[in-house]
C-alpha positions in Angstrom: 272.2 176.7 133.6 273.5 180.2 132.7 273.1 179.6 129.0 269.5 178.7 129.5 269.0 181.9 131.5 270.6 184.1 129.0 268.6 182.5 126.3 265.3 183.2 128.1 266.5 186.7 128.8 267.3 187.3 125.3 264.0 186.0 124.2 262.3 188.3 126.7 264.1 191.2 125.3 263.2 190.2 121.9 259.5 190.1 122.8 259.7 193.5 124.4 261.5 194.9 121.4 258.8 193.5 119.2 256.1 195.3 121.2 258.1 198.5 121.3 258.8 198.5 117.7 255.2 197.5 116.6 253.2 199.8 114.5 249.9 201.4 115.9 247.8 198.9 113.9 249.8 195.9 115.2 249.6 197.2 118.8 245.8 197.4 118.6 245.7 193.7 117.9 247.9 192.8 120.8 246.2 194.9 123.4 242.6 194.9 124.8 241.4 198.0 126.8 239.0 196.5 129.4 236.4 199.1 130.6 236.2 198.9 134.4 232.4 199.6 134.5 231.6 196.3 132.8 233.5 194.5 135.5 231.4 196.2 138.1 228.2 195.2 136.3 229.4 191.6 136.2 230.1 191.6 139.9 226.7 193.1 140.7 225.0 190.5 138.5 226.8 187.6 140.3 225.9 189.2 143.6 222.2 189.3 142.8 222.1 185.7 141.6 223.8 184.6 144.8 221.4 186.7 146.9 218.3 185.3 145.2 219.5 181.8 145.7 220.2 182.5 149.3 216.7 184.0 149.9 215.0 181.1 148.2 216.9 178.6 150.3 216.0 180.6 153.4 212.3 180.6 152.4 212.3 176.9 151.7 214.3 175.8 154.7 213.1 178.3 157.3 209.7 179.8 156.4 208.2 176.8 154.6 210.3 174.1 156.2 207.6 172.9 158.4 205.1 172.8 155.5 207.3 170.6 153.4 208.3 168.5 156.3 204.6 167.7 156.9 204.1 167.0 153.2 207.1 164.7 153.1 205.9 162.8 156.2 202.5 161.9 154.7 200.6 165.1 155.2 198.9 167.0 152.4 197.0 170.0 151.3 193.3 169.4 151.4 191.3 171.3 148.8 187.5 171.4 149.3 185.3 173.2 146.8 183.4 176.3 148.1 180.1 175.8 146.2 179.0 178.8 144.1 175.4 179.9 144.8 173.1 179.7 141.8 171.7 182.8 140.2 168.3 183.9 141.4 165.2 183.9 139.2 162.8 186.9 139.2 159.5 187.6 137.6 158.9 190.7 135.3 158.2 192.9 138.4 161.2 191.9 140.5 159.4 189.2 142.6 161.8 186.4 143.6 160.6 183.1 142.3 163.8 181.0 143.0 166.4 181.8 145.7 168.9 179.8 147.8 168.8 178.7 151.4 171.8 177.4 153.4 172.2 173.7 153.5 174.7 171.1 154.7 175.9 168.0 152.8 178.2 165.2 153.9 180.8 164.5 151.3 183.5 161.9 150.8 187.1 163.1 150.4 188.7 160.0 148.9 192.4 161.0 149.4 191.8 161.1 153.2 189.9 157.8 153.5 191.6 155.0 155.4 193.6 152.7 153.2 192.9 149.4 154.8 189.7 147.5 154.0 189.1 146.8 157.7 189.3 150.5 158.6 186.9 151.3 155.8 184.4 148.8 157.1 184.5 150.4 160.5 184.1 153.9 158.9 181.1 152.7 156.9 179.4 151.4 160.0 179.9 154.6 161.9 178.7 156.8 159.0 175.6 154.7 158.4 174.6 154.9 162.0 175.2 158.6 162.4 173.3 159.5 159.2 170.7 156.8 159.5 171.7 155.3 156.1 171.9 151.8 154.7 175.3 150.2 155.0 175.3 149.2 151.4 174.5 152.7 150.2 177.4 154.2 152.2 179.7 151.4 150.9 178.7 152.1 147.3 179.3 155.8 147.6 182.7 155.4 149.2 183.7 152.8 146.5 182.6 155.2 143.8 184.5 158.1 145.3 187.7 156.0 145.5 187.3 154.8 141.9 186.6 158.3 140.5 189.1 160.0 142.8 186.5 162.7 143.3 184.7 164.2 146.2 181.2 162.6 146.3 178.0 163.5 148.2 176.9 160.8 150.6 174.0 162.7 152.2 172.2 166.0 151.4 170.5 168.6 153.5 171.4 167.0 156.9 169.9 168.4 160.1 171.7 170.8 162.4 171.8 168.0 165.1 173.5 165.6 162.6 176.0 168.3 161.8 176.9 168.8 165.4 177.4 165.1 166.0 179.6 164.7 162.9 181.8 167.6 163.9 182.2 166.2 167.4 183.3 162.9 165.9 185.4 164.3 163.1 188.6 162.7 164.2 186.9 159.3 164.1 185.7 159.8 160.5 188.7 160.3 158.2 187.6 161.3 154.7 184.2 162.5 155.9 183.6 166.2 155.5 180.6 168.5 156.1 180.1 170.7 153.0 178.4 174.1 153.5 176.2 174.6 150.4 172.8 175.9 149.4 169.7 174.4 147.9 166.9 176.0 146.0 163.8 177.5 147.6 161.0 178.0 145.1 158.4 180.5 146.2 154.9 179.3 145.4 156.7 176.3 143.8 153.6 174.5 142.7 152.4 177.5 140.7 155.6 177.9 138.7 157.0 174.4 138.7 156.5 173.8 135.0 158.2 177.0 134.1 161.2 177.1 136.5 161.7 173.3 136.8 164.1 172.2 139.5 167.7 171.5 140.2 169.2 168.5 142.0 172.4 166.6 142.7 174.4 165.6 139.6 174.1 161.9 138.8 177.0 159.8 137.5 175.4 159.3 134.2 174.9 163.1 133.8 178.5 163.7 134.3 179.3 162.1 130.9 177.8 165.1 129.2 179.1 167.5 131.8 182.8 166.6 132.3 183.6 169.9 134.0 181.2 169.2 136.9 182.0 167.7 140.2 180.1 164.9 141.8 179.1 167.2 144.5 177.5 169.7 142.1 173.8 170.4 141.6 172.5 170.9 138.1 169.3 172.0 136.5 167.0 169.1 135.6 164.0 170.6 134.0 162.5 174.0 133.0 164.5 177.2 133.1 166.9 175.6 135.6 167.9 173.2 132.8 167.6 175.6 129.9 169.8 178.3 131.4 172.1 176.1 133.5 175.3 177.6 132.0 174.3 181.0 133.3 172.8 180.0 136.7 175.5 177.6 137.9 178.3 180.0 138.9 182.0 179.2 139.4 183.2 177.3 142.5 185.8 178.5 144.8 188.3 176.4 146.8 189.0 176.1 150.5 192.6 175.0 151.0 194.0 173.6 154.3 197.2 171.9 155.3 196.2 168.7 157.1 198.2 165.9 158.8 197.8 162.2 157.9 194.9 162.0 160.3 192.9 164.8 158.6 193.6 167.4 161.3 194.0 170.9 160.0 197.5 172.2 160.6 197.2 175.5 158.7 194.5 177.3 156.8 195.8 178.4 153.4 194.4 181.2 151.2 190.9 180.5 149.8 189.8 181.0 146.2 186.5 182.8 146.4 183.5 181.4 144.4 181.6 183.5 141.8 177.8 183.3 142.0 175.7 182.5 139.0 173.8 185.0 136.8 170.3 186.1 137.7 167.4 185.4 135.3 164.7 188.1 134.9 161.5 186.7 133.3 158.7 188.0 131.2 156.4 186.1 133.6 153.9 188.2 135.5 153.9 186.3 138.8 150.5 187.8 140.0 148.9 186.9 136.7 150.3 183.4 136.9 148.9 182.9 140.4 145.5 184.2 139.4 145.2 182.0 136.3 146.4 179.0 138.4 143.8 179.6 141.1 141.0 180.4 138.7 141.7 177.4 136.4 142.0 175.0 139.3 138.6 176.1 140.5 137.0 175.6 137.1 138.3 172.0 136.9 135.9 171.1 139.7 133.0 172.1 137.5 134.5 170.5 134.4 134.9 167.2 136.3 138.6 166.9 135.3 142.1 167.5 136.7 144.0 168.4 133.5 144.2 171.8 131.8 146.5 174.4 130.2 146.5 178.2 130.1 149.1 180.4 128.5 149.3 184.2 128.2 151.6 186.0 125.7 152.3 189.6 124.6 151.4 189.6 120.9 153.7 192.5 120.3 156.9 190.5 120.9 156.2 186.9 121.9 157.0 187.4 125.6 155.3 184.7 127.7 153.4 186.3 130.5 152.0 183.2 132.2 152.0 179.5 131.6 149.9 177.1 133.8 149.8 173.4 133.4 147.5 171.4 135.7 147.9 169.3 137.7 151.2 170.6 139.0 153.7 169.6 141.6 155.9 171.2 144.3 159.4 171.5 142.9 160.7 172.2 146.4 160.4 168.5 147.1 163.0 167.7 144.4 165.3 170.5 145.6 165.3 169.1 149.2 165.7 165.4 148.0 162.5 163.6 147.0 161.7 160.3 148.7 160.9 157.3 146.5 157.3 157.0 147.6 156.4 160.6 146.6 158.3 160.2 143.3 156.5 156.9 142.5 153.2 158.5 143.3 153.8 161.3 140.9 155.2 159.1 138.1 152.3 156.7 138.3 149.5 159.3 138.6 147.3 159.0 135.5 147.0 162.8 135.5 150.8 163.1 135.1 151.6 166.2 137.3 155.2 166.2 136.2 154.2 166.7 132.6 154.2 170.2 131.1 151.1 170.1 129.0 151.6 173.6 127.6 154.5 172.6 125.4 154.7 168.8 125.7 151.0 167.8 125.1 149.8 167.4 121.5 146.1 167.6 121.2 143.5 167.9 118.3 143.1 171.7 118.2 139.5 171.7 117.0 137.9 174.8 115.7 140.8 177.1 116.9 142.3 176.4 113.4 139.4 178.0 111.6 140.8 181.5 111.6 143.9 180.2 109.7 141.6 178.2 107.3 139.8 181.5 106.7 143.1 183.2 105.8 144.0 180.3 103.4 140.5 180.6 101.9 140.9 184.3 101.1 144.5 184.0 100.0 143.7 181.2 97.5 140.5 182.9 96.3 138.3 179.8 97.1 135.3 182.1 97.8 135.0 185.8 98.6 134.7 186.8 102.2 131.0 187.7 101.8 130.1 184.4 100.0 127.5 182.5 102.1 127.5 178.7 102.5 124.4 177.1 104.0 124.7 174.7 107.0 121.8 172.5 107.6 123.5 170.6 110.3 126.0 168.7 108.2 127.2 167.5 104.8 126.2 164.2 103.2 128.8 162.7 100.9 127.7 159.3 99.5 126.9 157.1 102.4 128.9 159.3 104.8 127.6 162.2 106.8 129.9 164.9 108.2 128.0 166.6 111.0 128.0 170.2 112.2 127.4 170.9 115.9 124.2 172.7 114.9 122.5 174.1 111.8 123.8 177.6 111.2 121.9 178.5 108.0 123.8 180.7 105.6 127.1 182.0 106.8 129.9 184.1 105.3 133.5 183.8 106.5 133.1 186.2 109.4 130.0 184.6 110.7 131.4 181.1 110.1 134.3 181.9 112.4 132.0 183.5 115.0 129.5 180.7 115.2 132.1 178.0 114.3 130.3 176.5 111.3 131.8 173.1 110.5 130.0 172.9 107.2 131.5 176.2 106.0 135.0 174.9 106.6 134.4 171.4 105.3 133.4 173.1 102.1 136.2 175.6 101.7 138.7 173.0 102.9 137.8 169.8 101.1 135.3 171.2 98.5 131.7 170.5 98.0 129.3 171.0 95.0 130.7 173.8 92.8 133.3 174.8 95.4 136.6 173.1 94.7 138.2 173.7 98.1 141.8 174.1 99.3 142.8 170.5 99.4 145.1 169.1 102.1 148.4 170.3 100.4 147.4 173.9 100.4 145.8 173.6 103.9 149.1 172.2 105.2 151.1 175.0 103.6 149.1 177.7 105.4 149.0 175.8 108.7 152.8 175.5 108.6 153.1 179.2 107.8 151.4 179.8 111.1 153.6 177.4 113.0 151.8 174.1 113.0 153.8 170.9 112.8 157.0 172.6 114.1 158.4 173.7 117.4 157.9 177.3 118.4 161.4 177.5 119.7 160.4 178.6 123.2 163.3 178.7 125.7 162.0 175.7 127.7 163.0 172.0 127.3 160.5 169.3 126.3 158.6 171.1 123.5 157.0 168.8 120.9 156.2 169.6 117.2 152.6 168.5 117.0 151.6 167.1 113.6 149.8 168.1 110.4 149.2 165.2 108.0 149.2 164.9 104.2 148.4 162.2 101.6 151.9 160.7 101.5 152.1 160.3 105.3 148.8 158.4 105.4 149.8 156.1 102.6 153.3 155.4 104.1 152.3 155.2 107.7 148.8 153.7 107.6 148.8 152.1 104.2 145.6 153.7 103.1 144.8 156.4 100.5 143.8 159.8 101.5 140.0 160.4 101.4 138.1 163.7 101.2 136.7 162.9 104.7 140.3 163.2 106.0 140.5 166.7 104.5 137.1 167.6 106.1 138.4 166.6 109.5 141.7 168.4 109.1 139.8 171.6 108.1 138.2 171.7 111.5 141.3 170.7 113.5 140.3 167.0 114.0 141.4 163.7 112.5 145.1 163.3 112.5 145.9 167.0 113.3 147.6 167.6 116.7 149.1 170.8 118.2 150.4 172.1 121.5 148.5 174.8 123.3 151.5 177.1 122.7 151.3 176.5 118.9 147.6 177.3 118.9 148.3 180.5 120.8 151.2 181.5 118.7 149.2 181.1 115.5 146.5 183.4 116.8 149.1 185.9 118.1 150.2 186.2 114.4 146.7 187.2 113.5 146.3 189.6 116.4 149.4 191.5 115.6 148.8 191.7 111.8 151.0 188.9 110.5 154.2 188.4 112.5 155.0 185.0 114.0 157.3 185.3 117.0 159.5 182.9 118.8 158.0 182.8 122.3 160.4 183.5 125.1 160.1 183.2 128.9 163.3 185.0 129.9 163.6 188.8 129.4 167.2 189.4 130.4 170.2 187.9 132.3 172.2 189.9 134.8 175.8 189.3 135.9 175.8 190.5 139.5 179.6 190.7 139.7 180.0 193.4 137.1 176.4 194.5 136.5 176.4 193.6 132.8 173.1 192.5 131.2 172.3 190.1 128.4 169.0 190.9 126.7 166.8 188.3 125.2 165.5 190.2 122.2 162.3 189.3 120.4 162.9 187.0 117.5 160.7 186.9 114.4 160.2 183.5 112.9 158.4 185.0 109.8 156.5 188.1 109.1 154.0 189.3 106.5 152.6 185.8 106.4 149.3 187.0 105.1 147.9 190.1 103.5 146.7 192.8 105.9 143.2 192.8 104.2 142.8 189.0 104.7 144.0 189.2 108.3 141.5 192.1 109.0 138.6 190.1 107.8 139.5 187.2 110.0 140.0 189.5 113.0 136.5 190.8 112.4 135.2 187.3 112.5 137.0 186.6 115.8 135.5 189.8 117.2 132.0 188.6 116.2 132.8 185.4 118.2 132.5 187.6 121.3 129.8 190.0 120.2 127.3 187.5 118.7 128.9 184.1 118.4 130.1 181.3 120.8 131.8 183.5 123.4 129.2 186.3 124.2 130.0 185.9 127.8 133.0 188.2 127.2 131.0 190.9 125.4 130.2 192.8 128.7 133.8 193.4 129.7 135.4 196.9 129.8 137.8 196.1 126.9 136.8 194.6 123.5 137.9 191.0 123.1 138.4 188.8 120.0 138.5 185.1 120.2 137.8 181.6 118.9 136.3 178.7 120.7 137.0 175.1 119.9 135.8 171.7 120.9 137.8 168.6 120.0 136.5 165.1 120.2 139.0 162.3 121.0 137.0 159.0 121.1 135.0 159.5 124.2 131.5 160.8 123.4 131.0 162.0 127.0 134.4 163.8 127.1 135.9 166.6 124.9 138.9 168.9 124.9 137.6 172.4 125.3 139.5 175.3 123.8 139.4 179.1 123.8 142.0 181.3 122.3 141.7 185.1 122.4 143.3 188.5 122.5 142.6 192.0 123.9 142.1 194.8 123.4 140.8 194.0 120.0 142.0 197.2 118.3 145.4 197.3 120.0 146.3 193.9 121.5 148.6 193.7 124.5 147.7 190.2 125.7 146.7 186.9 124.1 145.5 183.9 126.0 144.8 180.2 125.2 143.0 178.0 127.6 142.5 174.2 127.0 140.6 172.0 129.5 141.4 168.4 128.8 138.9 165.7 129.1 136.0 168.0 130.1 132.6 166.6 130.7 130.0 167.3 128.0 127.4 168.1 130.7 128.6 171.8 130.6 129.0 173.9 127.5 132.5 175.3 128.1 135.0 175.4 130.9 137.4 177.7 129.0 135.3 180.8 128.2 134.4 181.6 131.8 138.0 181.3 132.8 139.1 183.7 130.1 136.4 186.2 131.1 137.6 186.3 134.6 141.3 186.6 133.6 140.5 189.6 131.4 138.4 191.1 134.1 141.2 190.7 136.6 143.9 191.9 134.2 142.1 195.1 133.0 140.0 196.0 136.0 142.4 196.5 138.9 144.1 193.1 139.3 142.2 192.5 142.4 141.6 189.1 144.1 138.0 190.1 144.9 137.2 189.1 141.3 136.5 185.6 142.8 133.6 187.1 144.7 132.1 188.3 141.4 132.3 185.0 139.6 129.0 183.5 138.6 
């Protein structure tokens, strides 16, 4: 035992001797000088971690312990959307055309519905009775909500009394919730319905194209409500509550506030719209019809100032939930009140195309502007006779526009005698330059292109060759030619302003109410310099003569000079015609252009359009006073 001790001692001394006899370099390898400050930092770091864990445990166990206890025992957080209000719609002068009014809807919260089929049947019976709904309807909605896992509307716009009853019986109705929302209120809805359109509850089939929408959402269906949906809709908030397994609220959690939609400010002049609506509606009694269109536009930028389509409908009925009887009546009405004739109706434009034919005639040097062509009441070509509405005698281009000579435009369009004529290909080229056969691009849904024919189309579609008679008819806006009232107006706007074709636009600007930023809808040029200024000037003079000595002298006594073009289009009924008048004013510096088309007018009167235009201009330029109705004759 001693030997071993001595050995160890000796070894110890040997180690110490080695350390004592080591060089400085060797000693640095064997020793590590630990700085005390790093040890302190390490202890502080460990302390912070332990403290954080302790605080977290305290928070979860003590502060939120009850919350997690409830969740673990079958309770949950109920999240109910707070519906964002839609943006408002204003006219050009700040008049509100579409606002929001408070409403209540009953929605299904599928996660809170009873699980058993028997309990669901009892719930269906109670809800059906309280809301006066069919059992099968309630059953279908609940089944859809369960299948989709989404909140779903079961009843819209319920009464205050129904709301009180539902709230009183809330504990008996698990999964049934009253949603505070808003529905549209359209001021003078019938007068603006075809412009603004309407919004309504999102349908299941619509959600396929709108996956970010909820089944409780409302969405624009037609008009501006549809076209500008992404700006108007806003962003929903969320109401969060801790509820027990029976749906009772245990604790209100922090809400996420909604953001309202952007406001639309239109170019529409509401007072002008109302006057045109009222005046045109009155004229239809005299014309023995119910269908008409009137559009007003600023020729300086394409801004749409008014757009009336008759008959109309009250879009408030859709916003509040239309009943099947009213809807069926509107859908089956032969006058189609839901149809926007201004952009969706394609009609033969009649003599309103003659100013464009005049520009084509001058541009292609068919005849000089002063060359006179005689109208004896029609043209005879072989066994066919192409009539004029009267014998005009010798007319040059200006007078041919003013008196609307068909023979003149038959001749320059299709040719006759020594005059070769434009031919359908060149006619089509110029008509398309002025916007025929194509959409104008207006910011409204439902616009159609109209149609301008050619030889190939007739051969392919009808299986017949193209005859000169087809060219004659096209030259006066008849035959296979069709156009919307907006196309007709836009083509004349390009003449009024000296050769610029604009894209019409209803909205002026969009405003974000949250931060005040503004999105301007700037004027958009489709094409400019579409004809020489000299040629346009000659046609303008012809349109001015229409008022001073032609077919619209009724307007010659107004305080501002007007230029215009009348038109009458036949459509198969000898006792009925479509009556047109397109015009602009003042003649020397246009600020407004108007087209009026009365569909299916009786031939017992000469025109239902010119008297309406006269009174619109009188109202617009002479004080904008309703007393104008007292002066009508």
